[in-house]
MMTF fields as JSON, N, C-alpha, C and O atoms, coordinates in Angstrom:
{
  "mmtfVersion": "1.0.0",
  "mmtfProducer": "UNKNOWN",
  "numBonds": 219,
  "numAtoms": 220,
  "numGroups": 55,
  "numChains": 1,
  "numModels": 1,
  "chainsPerModel": [1],
  "groupsPerChain": [55],
  "chainIdList": ["A"],
  "bondAtomList": [4, 2, 8, 6, 12, 10, 16, 14, 20, 18, 24, 22, 28, 26, 32, 30, 36, 34, 40, 38, 44, 42, 48, 46, 52, 50, 56, 54, 60, 58, 64, 62, 68, 66, 72, 70, 76, 74, 80, 78, 84, 82, 88, 86, 92, 90, 96, 94, 100, 98, 104, 102, 108, 106, 112, 110, 116, 114, 120, 118, 124, 122, 128, 126, 132, 130, 136, 134, 140, 138, 144, 142, 148, 146, 152, 150, 156, 154, 160, 158, 164, 162, 168, 166, 172, 170, 176, 174, 180, 178, 184, 182, 188, 186, 192, 190, 196, 194, 200, 198, 204, 202, 208, 206, 212, 210, 216, 214],
  "bondOrderList": [1, 1, 1, 1, 1, 1, 1, 1, 1, 1, 1, 1, 1, 1, 1, 1, 1, 1, 1, 1, 1, 1, 1, 1, 1, 1, 1, 1, 1, 1, 1, 1, 1, 1, 1, 1, 1, 1, 1, 1, 1, 1, 1, 1, 1, 1, 1, 1, 1, 1, 1, 1, 1, 1],
  "groupList": [{"groupName": "MET", "atomNameList": ["N", "CA", "C", "O"], "elementList": ["N", "C", "C", "O"], "formalChargeList": [0, 0, 0, 0], "bondAtomList": [1, 0, 2, 1, 3, 2], "bondOrderList": [1, 1, 2], "singleLetterCode": "M", "chemCompType": "L-PEPTIDE LINKING"}, {"groupName": "THR", "atomNameList": ["N", "CA", "C", "O"], "elementList": ["N", "C", "C", "O"], "formalChargeList": [0, 0, 0, 0], "bondAtomList": [1, 0, 2, 1, 3, 2], "bondOrderList": [1, 1, 2], "singleLetterCode": "T", "chemCompType": "L-PEPTIDE LINKING"}, {"groupName": "CYS", "atomNameList": ["N", "CA", "C", "O"], "elementList": ["N", "C", "C", "O"], "formalChargeList": [0, 0, 0, 0], "bondAtomList": [1, 0, 2, 1, 3, 2], "bondOrderList": [1, 1, 2], "singleLetterCode": "C", "chemCompType": "L-PEPTIDE LINKING"}, {"groupName": "ALA", "atomNameList": ["N", "CA", "C", "O"], "elementList": ["N", "C", "C", "O"], "formalChargeList": [0, 0, 0, 0], "bondAtomList": [1, 0, 2, 1, 3, 2], "bondOrderList": [1, 1, 2], "singleLetterCode": "A", "chemCompType": "L-PEPTIDE LINKING"}, {"groupName": "ASP", "atomNameList": ["N", "CA", "C", "O"], "elementList": ["N", "C", "C", "O"], "formalChargeList": [0, 0, 0, 0], "bondAtomList": [1, 0, 2, 1, 3, 2], "bondOrderList": [1, 1, 2], "singleLetterCode": "D", "chemCompType": "L-PEPTIDE LINKING"}, {"groupName": "VAL", "atomNameList": ["N", "CA", "C", "O"], "elementList": ["N", "C", "C", "O"], "formalChargeList": [0, 0, 0, 0], "bondAtomList": [1, 0, 2, 1, 3, 2], "bondOrderList": [1, 1, 2], "singleLetterCode": "V", "chemCompType": "L-PEPTIDE LINKING"}, {"groupName": "ILE", "atomNameList": ["N", "CA", "C", "O"], "elementList": ["N", "C", "C", "O"], "formalChargeList": [0, 0, 0, 0], "bondAtomList": [1, 0, 2, 1, 3, 2], "bondOrderList": [1, 1, 2], "singleLetterCode": "I", "chemCompType": "L-PEPTIDE LINKING"}, {"groupName": "ARG", "atomNameList": ["N", "CA", "C", "O"], "elementList": ["N", "C", "C", "O"], "formalChargeList": [0, 0, 0, 0], "bondAtomList": [1, 0, 2, 1, 3, 2], "bondOrderList": [1, 1, 2], "singleLetterCode": "R", "chemCompType": "L-PEPTIDE LINKING"}, {"groupName": "GLN", "atomNameList": ["N", "CA", "C", "O"], "elementList": ["N", "C", "C", "O"], "formalChargeList": [0, 0, 0, 0], "bondAtomList": [1, 0, 2, 1, 3, 2], "bondOrderList": [1, 1, 2], "singleLetterCode": "Q", "chemCompType": "L-PEPTIDE LINKING"}, {"groupName": "LEU", "atomNameList": ["N", "CA", "C", "O"], "elementList": ["N", "C", "C", "O"], "formalChargeList": [0, 0, 0, 0], "bondAtomList": [1, 0, 2, 1, 3, 2], "bondOrderList": [1, 1, 2], "singleLetterCode": "L", "chemCompType": "L-PEPTIDE LINKING"}, {"groupName": "GLU", "atomNameList": ["N", "CA", "C", "O"], "elementList": ["N", "C", "C", "O"], "formalChargeList": [0, 0, 0, 0], "bondAtomList": [1, 0, 2, 1, 3, 2], "bondOrderList": [1, 1, 2], "singleLetterCode": "E", "chemCompType": "L-PEPTIDE LINKING"}, {"groupName": "GLY", "atomNameList": ["N", "CA", "C", "O"], "elementList": ["N", "C", "C", "O"], "formalChargeList": [0, 0, 0, 0], "bondAtomList": [1, 0, 2, 1, 3, 2], "bondOrderList": [1, 1, 2], "singleLetterCode": "G", "chemCompType": "PEPTIDE LINKING"}, {"groupName": "SER", "atomNameList": ["N", "CA", "C", "O"], "elementList": ["N", "C", "C", "O"], "formalChargeList": [0, 0, 0, 0], "bondAtomList": [1, 0, 2, 1, 3, 2], "bondOrderList": [1, 1, 2], "singleLetterCode": "S", "chemCompType": "L-PEPTIDE LINKING"}, {"groupName": "LYS", "atomNameList": ["N", "CA", "C", "O"], "elementList": ["N", "C", "C", "O"], "formalChargeList": [0, 0, 0, 0], "bondAtomList": [1, 0, 2, 1, 3, 2], "bondOrderList": [1, 1, 2], "singleLetterCode": "K", "chemCompType": "L-PEPTIDE LINKING"}, {"groupName": "ASN", "atomNameList": ["N", "CA", "C", "O"], "elementList": ["N", "C", "C", "O"], "formalChargeList": [0, 0, 0, 0], "bondAtomList": [1, 0, 2, 1, 3, 2], "bondOrderList": [1, 1, 2], "singleLetterCode": "N", "chemCompType": "L-PEPTIDE LINKING"}, {"groupName": "HIS", "atomNameList": ["N", "CA", "C", "O"], "elementList": ["N", "C", "C", "O"], "formalChargeList": [0, 0, 0, 0], "bondAtomList": [1, 0, 2, 1, 3, 2], "bondOrderList": [1, 1, 2], "singleLetterCode": "H", "chemCompType": "L-PEPTIDE LINKING"}],
  "groupTypeList": [0, 1, 2, 3, 3, 3, 4, 5, 6, 3, 1, 7, 8, 9, 5, 3, 5, 10, 4, 7, 6, 1, 7, 7, 8, 3, 9, 8, 8, 10, 9, 10, 7, 0, 9, 1, 8, 2, 3, 8, 11, 1, 5, 12, 4, 2, 13, 5, 6, 10, 5, 9, 12, 14, 15],
  "groupIdList": [1, 2, 3, 4, 5, 6, 7, 8, 9, 10, 11, 12, 13, 14, 15, 16, 17, 18, 19, 20, 21, 22, 23, 24, 25, 26, 27, 28, 29, 30, 31, 32, 33, 34, 35, 36, 37, 38, 39, 40, 41, 42, 43, 44, 45, 46, 47, 48, 49, 50, 51, 52, 53, 54, 55],
  "secStructList": [7, 7, 1, 2, 2, 2, 2, 2, 2, 2, 2, 2, 2, 2, 2, 2, 2, 2, 2, 2, 2, 2, 2, 2, 2, 2, 2, 2, 2, 2, 2, 2, 2, 2, 2, 2, 2, 2, 6, 6, 7, 7, 4, 4, 4, 7, 2, 2, 2, 2, 2, 2, 2, 6, 7],
  "xCoordList": [0.825, -0.016, 0.865, 1.936, 0.397, 1.097, 0.576, -0.455, 1.287, 0.88, 0.095, -0.006, -0.46, -1.144, -2.28, -2.41, -3.098, -4.161, -3.613, -4.129, -2.595, -1.966, -1.316, -1.339, -0.749, -0.148, -1.215, -0.974, -2.354, -3.44, -3.894, -4.078, -4.069, -4.495, -3.423, -3.737, -2.183, -1.103, -0.981, -0.714, -1.181, -1.118, -2.251, -2.042, -3.47, -4.591, -4.314, -4.591, -3.786, -3.462, -2.412, -2.524, -1.391, -0.368, -0.897, -0.514, -1.775, -2.412, -3.225, -3.184, -3.93, -4.739, -3.866, -4.171, -2.785, -1.853, -1.198, -1.082, -0.783, -0.172, -1.179, -0.786, -2.435, -3.481, -3.644, -3.724, -3.694, -3.818, -2.632, -2.799, -1.441, -0.209, -0.306, -0.037, -0.683, -0.803, -1.788, -1.519, -2.943, -3.963, -3.476, -3.752, -2.769, -2.269, -1.15, -1.042, -0.314, 0.725, 0.092, 0.585, -0.965, -1.657, -2.25, -2.155, -2.836, -3.39, -2.273, -2.439, -1.131, 0.01, 0.457, 0.707, 0.552, 0.952, -0.046, 0.345, -1.318, -2.328, -2.292, -2.406, -2.138, -2.053, -0.824, -0.89, 0.305, 1.515, 1.307, 1.747, 0.649, 0.33, -0.542, -0.28, -1.572, -2.472, -1.783, -2.025, -0.914, -0.206, 0.756, 0.915, 1.394, 2.29, 1.533, 1.999, 0.366, -0.474, -0.96, -1.098, -1.223, -1.868, -0.822, -1.186, 0.438, 1.45, 1.406, 1.506, 1.256, 1.29, 0.206, 0.323, -0.865, -2.005, -3.061, -2.809, -4.213, -5.325, -6.316, -6.27, -7.186, -8.197, -9.058, -9.414, -9.399, -10.285, -9.584, -10.251, -8.272, -7.507, -7.039, -6.424, -7.315, -6.731, -7.46, -8.641, -6.722, -7.301, -7.591, -8.512, -6.809, -7.067, -8.467, -9.256, -8.764, -10.044, -11.163, -12.22, -10.927, -11.911, -12.234, -13.399, -11.216, -11.435, -12.093, -13.071, -11.568, -12.091, -13.502, -14.258, -13.878, -15.232, -16.243, -17.433, -15.814, -16.741, -16.94, -17.61, -16.38, -16.505, -17.281, -17.479],
  "yCoordList": [-1.159, -0.002, 1.255, 1.276, 2.275, 3.53, 4.455, 4.193, 5.493, 6.484, 7.63, 8.694, 7.447, 8.523, 9.151, 10.375, 8.341, 8.859, 9.69, 10.764, 9.186, 9.897, 11.195, 12.2, 11.182, 12.348, 13.444, 14.624, 13.045, 13.979, 14.662, 15.877, 13.791, 14.341, 15.298, 16.409, 14.878, 15.73, 17.035, 18.078, 16.974, 18.193, 19.149, 20.359, 18.601, 19.486, 20.11, 21.294, 19.361, 19.871, 20.956, 21.972, 20.747, 21.757, 23.033, 24.111, 22.952, 24.13, 24.857, 26.085, 24.142, 24.754, 25.47, 26.58, 24.809, 25.407, 26.679, 27.699, 26.603, 27.744, 28.934, 30.09, 28.644, 29.651, 30.3, 31.524, 29.498, 30.046, 30.905, 31.956, 30.478, 31.241, 32.582, 33.613, 32.597, 33.83, 34.785, 35.981, 34.254, 35.115, 35.667, 36.824, 34.871, 35.306, 36.317, 37.251, 36.156, 37.171, 38.495, 39.553, 38.458, 39.699, 40.344, 41.561, 39.589, 40.088, 40.695, 41.774, 40.005, 40.532, 41.89, 42.826, 41.99, 43.267, 44.371, 45.513, 44.052, 45.053, 45.496, 46.693, 44.59, 44.931, 45.788, 46.743, 45.43, 46.236, 47.655, 48.629, 47.761, 49.072, 49.901, 51.078, 49.258, 49.972, 50.442, 51.558, 49.606, 49.966, 51.12, 51.988, 51.134, 52.203, 53.506, 54.542, 53.472, 54.672, 55.21, 56.421, 54.321, 54.726, 55.053, 55.524, 54.82, 54.979, 56.365, 57.376, 56.393, 57.601, 58.585, 59.771, 58.105, 58.976, 58.944, 58.454, 59.453, 59.425, 58.338, 57.844, 57.992, 56.927, 57.346, 56.515, 58.601, 59.057, 58.975, 58.917, 58.969, 58.848, 57.433, 57.183, 56.511, 55.192, 54.295, 53.979, 53.906, 53.028, 51.638, 50.971, 51.188, 49.871, 49.866, 48.956, 50.862, 50.933, 51.079, 50.458, 51.88, 52.097, 50.779, 50.438, 50.082, 48.825, 47.775, 47.146, 47.578, 46.562, 46.851, 45.92, 48.114, 48.463, 48.131, 48.06, 47.917, 47.576, 46.054, 45.599, 45.28, 43.782, 43.25, 42.038],
  "zCoordList": [-0.007, -0.012, -0.001, 0.606, -0.672, -0.703, 0.405, 1.024, 0.624, 1.612, 0.995, 1.605, -0.187, -0.881, -0.063, -0.039, 0.601, 1.417, 2.598, 2.907, 3.225, 4.342, 3.855, 4.565, 2.674, 2.1, 1.838, 2.093, 1.342, 1.095, 2.396, 2.466, 3.449, 4.757, 5.278, 5.705, 5.246, 5.728, 4.996, 5.594, 3.686, 2.892, 3.215, 3.307, 3.39, 3.817, 5.167, 5.365, 6.081, 7.394, 7.338, 8.024, 6.524, 6.336, 5.776, 6.231, 4.794, 4.205, 5.29, 5.369, 6.088, 7.14, 8.173, 8.608, 8.547, 9.551, 8.952, 9.631, 7.699, 7.049, 6.964, 7.127, 6.715, 6.677, 8.039, 8.133, 9.098, 10.457, 10.827, 11.446, 10.461, 10.719, 10.024, 10.641, 8.755, 7.988, 8.618, 8.736, 9.029, 9.648, 11.004, 11.322, 11.794, 13.053, 12.88, 13.674, 11.861, 11.586, 11.193, 11.585, 10.444, 10.047, 11.311, 11.469, 12.179, 13.428, 14.269, 14.837, 14.351, 15.101, 14.534, 15.293, 13.258, 12.637, 12.909, 13.149, 12.875, 13.142, 14.56, 14.823, 15.501, 16.904, 17.198, 17.972, 16.566, 16.723, 16.178, 16.788, 15.048, 14.438, 15.386, 15.631, 15.902, 16.806, 18.048, 18.506, 18.616, 19.788, 19.545, 20.403, 18.386, 18.022, 17.895, 18.371, 17.256, 17.07, 18.388, 18.555, 19.332, 20.625, 21.698, 22.776, 21.435, 22.462, 23.077, 22.382, 24.375, 25.201, 24.858, 25.165, 24.217, 23.911, 25.005, 26.105, 24.708, 25.628, 25.192, 24.065, 26.093, 25.75, 24.587, 23.752, 24.512, 23.427, 22.05, 21.017, 22.045, 20.782, 20.499, 19.462, 21.395, 21.316, 20.303, 20.454, 19.286, 18.251, 18.79, 18.317, 19.785, 20.386, 21.004, 20.752, 21.797, 22.473, 21.39, 21.512, 20.364, 19.335, 18.596, 18.387, 18.224, 17.444, 18.346, 17.941, 19.566, 20.433, 20.892, 21.17, 20.979, 21.395, 20.359, 20.666, 19.112, 18.03, 17.907, 16.98, 18.812, 18.737, 19.85, 19.941]
}
């Protein structure tokens, strides 16, 4: 027997993991951007509070 079925499953899992990594890296970059914009500001100017309050 070949490992073709296992290879298909492993490939699908790899694609799913890579997708999750990409989305989390995008989230990390956005959070870093928001923190940089909000650094030493006031709550009324804080993008972090603005974005999180909409969720």
